[in-house]
SELUMMI-845946 format. One line per field, with one value per atom (N, C-alpha, C, O): residue number from 1; residue in three letters; x, z negated, y negated. Coordinates in pm, whole numbers, plus 50000, padded with zeros to 5 digits. Last residue first. Layout:
<atoms>
num: NUM_...
residuo: ALA_...
x: X_...
z: Z_...
y: Y_...
</atoms>
This chain:
<atoms>
num: 104_104_104_104_103_103_103_103_102_102_102_102_101_101_101_101_100_100_100_100_99_99_99_99_98_98_98_98_97_97_97_97_96_96_96_96_95_95_95_95_94_94_94_94_93_93_93_93_92_92_92_92_91_91_91_91_90_90_90_90_89_89_89_89_88_88_88_88_87_87_87_87_86_86_86_86_85_85_85_85_84_84_84_84_83_83_83_83_82_82_82_82_81_81_81_81_80_80_80_80_79_79_79_79_78_78_78_78_77_77_77_77_76_76_76_76_75_75_75_75_74_74_74_74_73_73_73_73_72_72_72_72_71_71_71_71_70_70_70_70_69_69_69_69_68_68_68_68_67_67_67_67_66_66_66_66_65_65_65_65_64_64_64_64_63_63_63_63_62_62_62_62_61_61_61_61_60_60_60_60_59_59_59_59_58_58_58_58_57_57_57_57_56_56_56_56_55_55_55_55_54_54_54_54_53_53_53_53_52_52_52_52_51_51_51_51_50_50_50_50_49_49_49_49_48_48_48_48_47_47_47_47_46_46_46_46_45_45_45_45_44_44_44_44_43_43_43_43_42_42_42_42_41_41_41_41_40_40_40_40_39_39_39_39_38_38_38_38_37_37_37_37_36_36_36_36_35_35_35_35_34_34_34_34_33_33_33_33_32_32_32_32_31_31_31_31_30_30_30_30_29_29_29_29_28_28_28_28_27_27_27_27_26_26_26_26_25_25_25_25_24_24_24_24_23_23_23_23_22_22_22_22_21_21_21_21_20_20_20_20_19_19_19_19_18_18_18_18_17_17_17_17_16_16_16_16_15_15_15_15_14_14_14_14_13_13_13_13_12_12_12_12_11_11_11_11_10_10_10_10_9_9_9_9_8_8_8_8_7_7_7_7_6_6_6_6_5_5_5_5_4_4_4_4_3_3_3_3_2_2_2_2_1_1_1_1
residuo: LEU_LEU_LEU_LEU_TRP_TRP_TRP_TRP_PHE_PHE_PHE_PHE_HIS_HIS_HIS_HIS_ALA_ALA_ALA_ALA_ARG_ARG_ARG_ARG_ILE_ILE_ILE_ILE_THR_THR_THR_THR_GLY_GLY_GLY_GLY_THR_THR_THR_THR_PRO_PRO_PRO_PRO_ARG_ARG_ARG_ARG_LYS_LYS_LYS_LYS_LYS_LYS_LYS_LYS_LEU_LEU_LEU_LEU_LEU_LEU_LEU_LEU_ASN_ASN_ASN_ASN_ILE_ILE_ILE_ILE_GLU_GLU_GLU_GLU_GLU_GLU_GLU_GLU_ALA_ALA_ALA_ALA_GLN_GLN_GLN_GLN_SER_SER_SER_SER_LEU_LEU_LEU_LEU_ILE_ILE_ILE_ILE_ILE_ILE_ILE_ILE_ASP_ASP_ASP_ASP_LYS_LYS_LYS_LYS_LEU_LEU_LEU_LEU_ARG_ARG_ARG_ARG_GLU_GLU_GLU_GLU_THR_THR_THR_THR_GLU_GLU_GLU_GLU_LYS_LYS_LYS_LYS_LYS_LYS_LYS_LYS_LEU_LEU_LEU_LEU_ARG_ARG_ARG_ARG_ALA_ALA_ALA_ALA_LYS_LYS_LYS_LYS_GLU_GLU_GLU_GLU_THR_THR_THR_THR_ASP_ASP_ASP_ASP_LYS_LYS_LYS_LYS_LYS_LYS_LYS_LYS_LYS_LYS_LYS_LYS_GLY_GLY_GLY_GLY_SER_SER_SER_SER_ASN_ASN_ASN_ASN_LYS_LYS_LYS_LYS_LEU_LEU_LEU_LEU_ALA_ALA_ALA_ALA_GLU_GLU_GLU_GLU_LEU_LEU_LEU_LEU_ALA_ALA_ALA_ALA_GLY_GLY_GLY_GLY_SER_SER_SER_SER_LEU_LEU_LEU_LEU_ALA_ALA_ALA_ALA_LYS_LYS_LYS_LYS_GLU_GLU_GLU_GLU_LYS_LYS_LYS_LYS_ILE_ILE_ILE_ILE_ARG_ARG_ARG_ARG_TYR_TYR_TYR_TYR_TYR_TYR_TYR_TYR_GLU_GLU_GLU_GLU_ASN_ASN_ASN_ASN_PRO_PRO_PRO_PRO_TRP_TRP_TRP_TRP_LEU_LEU_LEU_LEU_GLU_GLU_GLU_GLU_GLU_GLU_GLU_GLU_ARG_ARG_ARG_ARG_ARG_ARG_ARG_ARG_CYS_CYS_CYS_CYS_ILE_ILE_ILE_ILE_GLU_GLU_GLU_GLU_ALA_ALA_ALA_ALA_ILE_ILE_ILE_ILE_LYS_LYS_LYS_LYS_VAL_VAL_VAL_VAL_ASN_ASN_ASN_ASN_ASP_ASP_ASP_ASP_LYS_LYS_LYS_LYS_LEU_LEU_LEU_LEU_GLY_GLY_GLY_GLY_GLU_GLU_GLU_GLU_LEU_LEU_LEU_LEU_PHE_PHE_PHE_PHE_ILE_ILE_ILE_ILE_ARG_ARG_ARG_ARG_LEU_LEU_LEU_LEU_GLN_GLN_GLN_GLN_GLU_GLU_GLU_GLU_GLN_GLN_GLN_GLN_PRO_PRO_PRO_PRO_SER_SER_SER_SER_LEU_LEU_LEU_LEU_LYS_LYS_LYS_LYS_ASN_ASN_ASN_ASN_LYS_LYS_LYS_LYS_VAL_VAL_VAL_VAL_SER_SER_SER_SER_MET_MET_MET_MET
x: 82600_82682_82723_82791_82424_82566_82655_82776_82175_82207_82358_82412_82172_82172_82209_82267_82153_82275_82284_82393_81897_82007_82135_82216_81764_81737_81852_81900_81854_81888_81862_81931_81751_81896_81932_82031_81477_81528_81678_81726_81349_81419_81481_81531_81033_81177_81245_81202_80769_80819_80970_81030_80739_80719_80778_80831_80775_80872_80860_80960_80544_80676_80782_80871_80349_80354_80488_80542_80406_80420_80431_80514_80336_80474_80501_80607_80061_80146_80292_80363_79986_79963_80050_80106_80049_80121_80105_80199_79865_80008_80091_80192_79624_79654_79802_79860_79642_79638_79675_79749_79631_79748_79755_79861_79377_79495_79622_79710_79219_79218_79339_79399_79269_79317_79318_79406_79140_79283_79341_79450_78876_78947_79097_79174_78825_78819_78894_78969_78841_78937_78940_79048_78616_78749_78858_78955_78414_78432_78571_78636_78440_78467_78489_78572_78363_78496_78534_78647_78098_78195_78338_78424_77989_77985_78088_78156_78022_78090_78096_78198_77853_77996_78075_78185_77606_77658_77807_77881_77573_77584_77645_77726_77550_77661_77682_77796_77313_77440_77559_77657_77109_77142_77275_77344_77101_77135_77172_77259_77013_77155_77191_77304_76741_76784_76927_76959_76747_76684_76726_76744_76867_76933_76877_76952_76670_76802_76877_76943_76465_76445_76578_76597_76586_76547_76528_76570_76614_76732_76702_76784_76347_76432_76559_76607_76264_76202_76289_76302_76429_76430_76374_76430_76358_76496_76503_76573_76087_76123_76266_76291_76115_76041_76080_76103_76248_76312_76247_76316_76044_76173_76250_76309_75851_75823_75950_75962_75976_75943_75924_75975_75983_76110_76087_76167_75714_75784_75920_75968_75658_75604_75676_75698_75945_75838_75786_75864_76017_76036_75919_75807_76035_76060_76096_76193_75947_76085_76127_76240_75682_75773_75919_76005_75582_75579_75681_75757_75616_75682_75687_75789_75447_75592_75666_75768_75200_75250_75401_75474_75175_75181_75237_75312_75149_75270_75285_75396_75028_75003_75134_75217_75004_75082_75056_75062_74890_74827_74901_74862_75051_74912_74858_74787_75386_75291_75151_75135_75549_75481_75377_75291_75676_75567_75491_75379_75881_75773_75651_75537_76045_75979_75863_75761_76131_76057_75979_75861_76268_76151_76065_75942_76474_76382_76254_76144_76601_76537_76436_76326_76697_76604_76529_76408_76874_76757_76651_76532_77059_76988_76861_76756_77162_77086_77005_76895_77097_77183_77098_76976_76982_76957_77053_77087_77126_77096_77081_77159_76983_77085_77042_76935_76674_76766_76870_76848_76496_76611_76716_76835_76344_76355_76487_76581_76327_76369_76384_76433
z: 17143_17163_17304_17334_17118_17115_17142_17161_17105_17222_17230_17338_16863_16982_17107_17201_16693_16690_16815_16865_16731_16785_16790_16881_16590_16734_16798_16905_16335_16402_16551_16630_16270_16280_16353_16425_16239_16360_16377_16491_16132_16101_16229_16314_16238_16246_16214_16264_16263_16130_16127_16020_16536_16448_16311_16248_16630_16666_16578_16549_16526_16482_16513_16431_16671_16525_16471_16380_16929_16898_16748_16702_16899_16931_16899_16848_16858_16753_16775_16679_17105_16984_16869_16793_17271_17287_17164_17124_17179_17165_17181_17113_17248_17109_17090_16992_17527_17450_17304_17244_17582_17622_17541_17492_17485_17426_17460_17375_17662_17519_17449_17363_17899_17885_17739_17697_17840_17872_17853_17797_17809_17695_17718_17625_18072_17962_17840_17776_18210_18240_18128_18093_18100_18081_18105_18029_18197_18053_18022_17928_18471_18414_18264_18209_18488_18531_18471_18426_18398_18322_18359_18272_18605_18468_18381_18300_18820_18821_18679_18639_18741_18756_18758_18703_18736_18615_18626_18531_19000_18897_18770_18704_19121_19158_19051_19014_19006_18978_19011_18938_19115_18973_18939_18850_19380_19353_19206_19177_19428_19401_19365_19322_19483_19369_19330_19211_19714_19594_19470_19363_19889_19859_19733_19653_19900_19845_19806_19702_20027_19893_19826_19708_20273_20188_20044_19950_20369_20348_20256_20171_20393_20296_20267_20154_20590_20457_20354_20240_20806_20752_20610_20522_20852_20817_20751_20651_20922_20804_20757_20637_21160_21046_20917_20815_21322_21289_21164_21074_21339_21280_21237_21130_21471_21333_21262_21140_21722_21642_21495_21406_21797_21778_21695_21607_21832_21721_21694_21581_22062_21930_21814_21709_22261_22227_22090_22008_22419_22309_22306_22343_22567_22628_22524_22540_22468_22432_22494_22475_22563_22598_22576_22657_22442_22588_22631_22725_22170_22229_22382_22442_22143_22115_22184_22250_22203_22285_22267_22364_21995_22133_22227_22319_21778_21790_21934_21987_21827_21824_21848_21928_21633_21732_21716_21605_21426_21558_21666_21783_21194_21202_21344_21377_21196_21222_21243_21301_21189_21065_21085_21000_21432_21405_21279_21261_21395_21487_21465_21477_21231_21177_21266_21218_21417_21296_21241_21209_21603_21646_21525_21530_21438_21508_21548_21530_21366_21264_21327_21275_21617_21542_21437_21420_21672_21758_21687_21696_21468_21475_21561_21527_21532_21408_21409_21355_21883_21774_21647_21655_22051_22000_21888_21806_22322_22180_22133_22173_22640_22556_22410_22379_22815_22737_22663_22630_22927_23006_22921_22953_22674_22811_22875_22877_22352_22440_22580_22599
y: 02028_02149_02170_02268_01826_01790_01911_01895_01939_01857_01828_01808_02064_02148_02067_02120_01850_01930_02018_02043_01763_01682_01762_01744_01961_01945_01869_01905_01921_02047_02039_02105_01670_01688_01816_01819_01699_01634_01653_01652_02014_01887_01829_01902_02128_02144_02011_01906_02056_02090_02103_02090_02022_01907_01933_01841_02281_02179_02055_01990_02400_02446_02342_02317_02258_02245_02291_02229_02351_02208_02187_02108_02620_02584_02437_02403_02597_02655_02617_02585_02492_02412_02465_02387_02707_02580_02492_02424_02894_02923_02795_02778_02762_02795_02821_02773_02752_02627_02653_02575_03027_02947_02819_02782_03090_03154_03075_03060_02941_02908_02967_02902_03079_02941_02896_02822_03321_03320_03179_03164_03233_03292_03291_03262_03149_03054_03106_03032_03393_03288_03183_03134_03520_03578_03473_03466_03353_03369_03423_03377_03389_03257_03264_03191_03659_03618_03483_03464_03643_03722_03682_03672_03487_03438_03512_03450_03658_03529_03471_03415_03863_03890_03761_03755_03724_03787_03814_03790_03644_03542_03601_03535_03892_03805_03699_03669_03986_04054_03966_03965_03829_03816_03879_03830_03920_03780_03759_03677_04177_04156_04013_03988_04148_04230_04198_04194_03995_03939_04018_03960_04175_04048_03985_03928_04372_04404_04277_04272_04229_04283_04313_04284_04179_04067_04114_04046_04439_04356_04239_04203_04513_04586_04508_04508_04327_04328_04401_04355_04398_04261_04258_04193_04666_04630_04493_04475_04632_04711_04678_04665_04482_04428_04500_04436_04665_04538_04478_04429_04855_04894_04768_04765_04709_04749_04799_04788_04680_04562_04600_04533_04948_04877_04751_04718_05005_05072_05008_05011_04847_04808_04877_04816_04781_04873_04832_04785_04469_04565_04662_04627_04228_04358_04463_04537_03995_04032_04166_04211_03994_03885_03923_03889_04228_04212_04107_04129_04169_04285_04274_04308_03946_03934_04048_04026_04066_03955_03939_03920_04251_04299_04193_04224_04080_04161_04212_04216_03752_03895_03970_03928_03462_03535_03685_03738_03316_03309_03387_03379_03354_03402_03412_03507_03478_03369_03427_03534_03695_03658_03547_03526_03712_03806_03774_03822_03533_03496_03587_03542_03681_03561_03516_03468_03879_03916_03796_03808_03723_03801_03838_03829_03622_03531_03603_03550_03860_03777_03682_03663_03942_04027_03946_03962_03734_03754_03840_03812_03775_03648_03661_03607_04031_04011_03881_03877_04093_04048_04034_04025_04387_04252_04219_04305_04561_04556_04411_04324_04459_04521_04511_04460_04519_04437_04521_04637_04698_04657_04585_04589_04811_04861_04819_04898_04940_04832_04887_04998
</atoms>
């Protein structure tokens, strides 16, 4: 780069995407953006490797989210089971003993 300051990631992406167009020459982009050609190719390499990494990691996020949801489901099932057991115990208890506790 000659006079310009460091390019933002958005600007780098814009320049990279513009270079993908069929009718645009890399030399023209570099001249307009005041970039050296090797700087353009460095941006291109970063964009492609970042895209590849994002595609590789997209499945991992889903797997961890799925595992977290599965764990939460099991925890909630345990809570429901313990509450159901407690309700059954209360149903089996004679009503007189419950009332006796209220009068104490």
